[in-house]
N, C-alpha and C positions, 0 to 999 in steps of 0.2 A: 602708534607717529606716524613710523615706516608706509603708512598706507593714507597717509593724510594728498587727498590732490587737488588741484586748480583746474577748473574746467569754466569756457567758459566757447557758447557758441559758433562768435566769432571770434577766434585766442586761440592757441593747443594747450598752450603753457609748461609745449614738450619739459624745454629748459628748469622751469621749474620744479617741476615734479622730475626729473632724474635729478637735481638735486637730493631734496625733502629723500631718494631714497641714497645719496651718497652720503648725505647725514646722520640721517633720524633713523630707529632703531623699536624694536618692538621691548614694550617692558610687562614688569606685573609694577600691580601696586597694590599693599596688604591694610586692611585696615578691620579690625577687631576693638570692639568696646560692648561694655556691660554694666548696667544698672544692678543697682540694691533701694528694696524699698524696704523700710519699717516702721511701722505704721502713717504717721503723718510725712512723716525721712523721707528722705531721699540721697541716693549715691551711687555717681557716676565716672566713670573711666574708659578713656582710649587709646588705642596705641596709633599712626598711621604710617606706613611707610611705603615711599613713592620712588618707583624706579629712576637709574638715568637714562635719555631717551636718546645721547648721541652717539651718535660708533662709537666717535670720537674719547676715550675713556682722559684723556685732562682738563674734557668741558666741562667736571664737575655733572652736576646735575641734580642731584637724589635729596629729595628732602625726608625728613626726620617729623611725625608730629605727636604729643603728647597736650592729653586735656586733662582735665581733672572736674568734678561739679557737684554740689551739694545743695539741697530742697529743701524745703518745707510748703506743705499745703492744708490750707485748708478745705473748708467749702465752700467761704465766700471770696478768698483770693490768696495768696502765694508768691515765695516770694525764691527766688535762684542766685547761687552768684554760681560763674564755670570759671577758667580757670586754662589756659592755652597756655600754648610751646610750638613752636616752630623753625628748623634748624633748615637750614641752604647753603651746600656752597659750590657755588659756580662760579664759571671766566668769563669774560667776554674779552669781545676785541674788534674796538672800534670799528678800522678799515681789517679790508680781507678782500679786494679784487683783481683779480688778473694778476697773481701771483703779490703783490703789494698788502704784509704786514704787518702793524703794529703790532706792539707787546699786549698781553690779553695782559684784563686786569680781574685781581682773584678779588670775589662779592663772598664774600661772608656774612650770612642772613642769618639773623637769629631778633626773631619775634616771640614777645608774650600781650597774649592780651586778658583781663581781668574785666569781668560784661554781671555786671548784675540786672538781675527784670525780679521788679513788682507788678501782682497781677489784681483786678479784681471781673469777677465776675457777678455778671446780674440778670 
C-alpha cells in the first residue's frame, strides 16, 4: 500500500504521494486452503488473513476470512455449495483536513455468504 503512487504528465501529485507515504505501510496477506476428494465428492476449506495497511493502528484495517465448501460431480452435472464469512473492523473519519477532525465511526463488518452452484456439462 505504501508504494502506491499517482502519476500524470501535467501534474506532479507530490502532496498526494506524500500523504500515501504518511498514512500507509507495507502489509502481509496470508491465504491457505485445501481440497479433499473422495469418489464423486469434494470438500474444501480455507482461511485468509489480511494485514492492516494503515500506519496509525487506531484505524484498524485488518480482515479475516473463513470459507467452507462441498461439492458433488457426475459425468454430466455438478453441484457445489460454499459458505464464506468475512470479519473486519475499520474506523472512518468523515472530515480530517487542516487540523479539523470529527469523531471517527467504528465500523464492524461481518459478512456471510452462502452460494449454491448447479452446472450441466454437454
